C-alpha positions as CSV (number, residue, x, y, z in Angstrom):
1,M,-157.7,-98.3,10.3
2,S,-156.9,-99.9,14.2
3,Q,-153.6,-99.4,15.3
4,W,-154.0,-102.5,17.8
5,G,-153.1,-100.7,20.7
6,N,-154.3,-100.3,24.6
7,L,-155.3,-96.7,22.8
8,D,-158.1,-98.4,20.6
9,N,-159.7,-100.4,23.5
10,V,-163.4,-99.0,24.6
11,S,-165.1,-99.4,27.0
12,L,-168.2,-102.0,26.8
13,K,-171.8,-100.8,27.9
14,G,-173.0,-102.2,31.0
15,T,-170.5,-104.6,32.9
16,V,-169.9,-108.4,32.9
17,T,-169.0,-111.4,34.7
18,T,-167.2,-114.4,34.5
19,T,-167.2,-117.8,35.9
20,N,-163.5,-119.4,36.4
21,S,-163.3,-122.4,33.8
22,T,-166.1,-121.7,31.3
23,D,-166.0,-120.1,28.1
24,L,-169.4,-117.5,28.4
25,V,-169.1,-114.4,29.2
26,N,-173.1,-113.1,30.9
27,G,-173.3,-109.2,30.9
28,Y,-175.2,-107.1,32.7
29,G,-176.7,-103.2,33.1
30,G,-177.8,-102.7,29.9
31,T,-175.6,-104.1,27.7
32,E,-175.9,-104.8,24.0
33,F,-173.2,-107.3,22.1
34,N,-174.9,-107.7,19.7
35,S,-173.8,-104.2,18.3
36,N,-170.9,-103.9,20.1
37,L,-169.1,-107.2,19.7
38,R,-168.3,-109.6,16.6
39,A,-166.9,-112.5,16.5
40,G,-162.5,-111.9,16.0
41,D,-163.0,-108.8,18.5
42,Y,-160.6,-109.1,22.1
43,V,-162.1,-108.3,25.1
44,T,-159.6,-107.3,28.1
45,I,-160.9,-108.0,32.1
46,D,-159.9,-108.3,34.9
47,S,-156.6,-107.4,32.9
48,N,-157.0,-111.1,30.8
49,K,-157.5,-110.7,27.2
50,Y,-159.8,-112.9,25.4
51,Q,-161.0,-113.3,21.7
52,V,-164.7,-113.6,21.0
53,Q,-166.4,-117.2,19.6
54,N,-169.6,-116.2,19.0
55,V,-172.4,-113.5,20.0
56,V,-175.0,-115.3,21.3
57,S,-177.4,-112.1,22.9
58,N,-177.1,-108.3,23.5
59,V,-176.4,-110.3,27.6
60,Q,-173.8,-113.5,26.4
61,F,-171.1,-114.0,24.5
62,Y,-168.6,-117.6,24.5
63,I,-164.4,-116.6,24.0
64,T,-162.7,-118.6,22.9
65,N,-161.0,-120.2,25.6
66,V,-161.7,-120.9,29.0
67,C,-161.6,-117.9,31.9
68,S,-159.0,-117.7,34.1
69,T,-160.5,-116.0,36.6
70,N,-163.9,-115.4,38.3
71,S,-164.9,-111.6,37.7
72,A,-168.3,-110.2,39.0
73,N,-170.1,-107.2,37.8
74,V,-166.5,-105.8,36.1
75,K,-166.3,-103.1,33.0
76,A,-164.4,-105.1,29.8
77,F,-162.9,-103.6,27.1
78,V,-162.8,-104.7,23.5
79,Q,-160.4,-103.8,20.7
80,K,-162.2,-103.9,18.0
81,G,-160.7,-106.6,14.6
82,P,-159.7,-104.5,11.2
83,K,-163.1,-104.0,9.1
84,N,-163.8,-105.8,6.2
């Protein structure tokens, strides 16, 4: 079972780009969001933590609130929610 701490965070494949004031995250460099993310997971992008709302494809997902910064091609880390 996950301990829900930073030690449980894993790096997502590829990089992501965010735009301030939107809730869409775009992936680059071979991202596989369909395989790596699900609604309810938390992602950390440029030291900001967001909850995943919906995974659209391997290269796009939505978060539950708008991004607080512009970030281009940065690593993202995922904190997985509990397994059902």
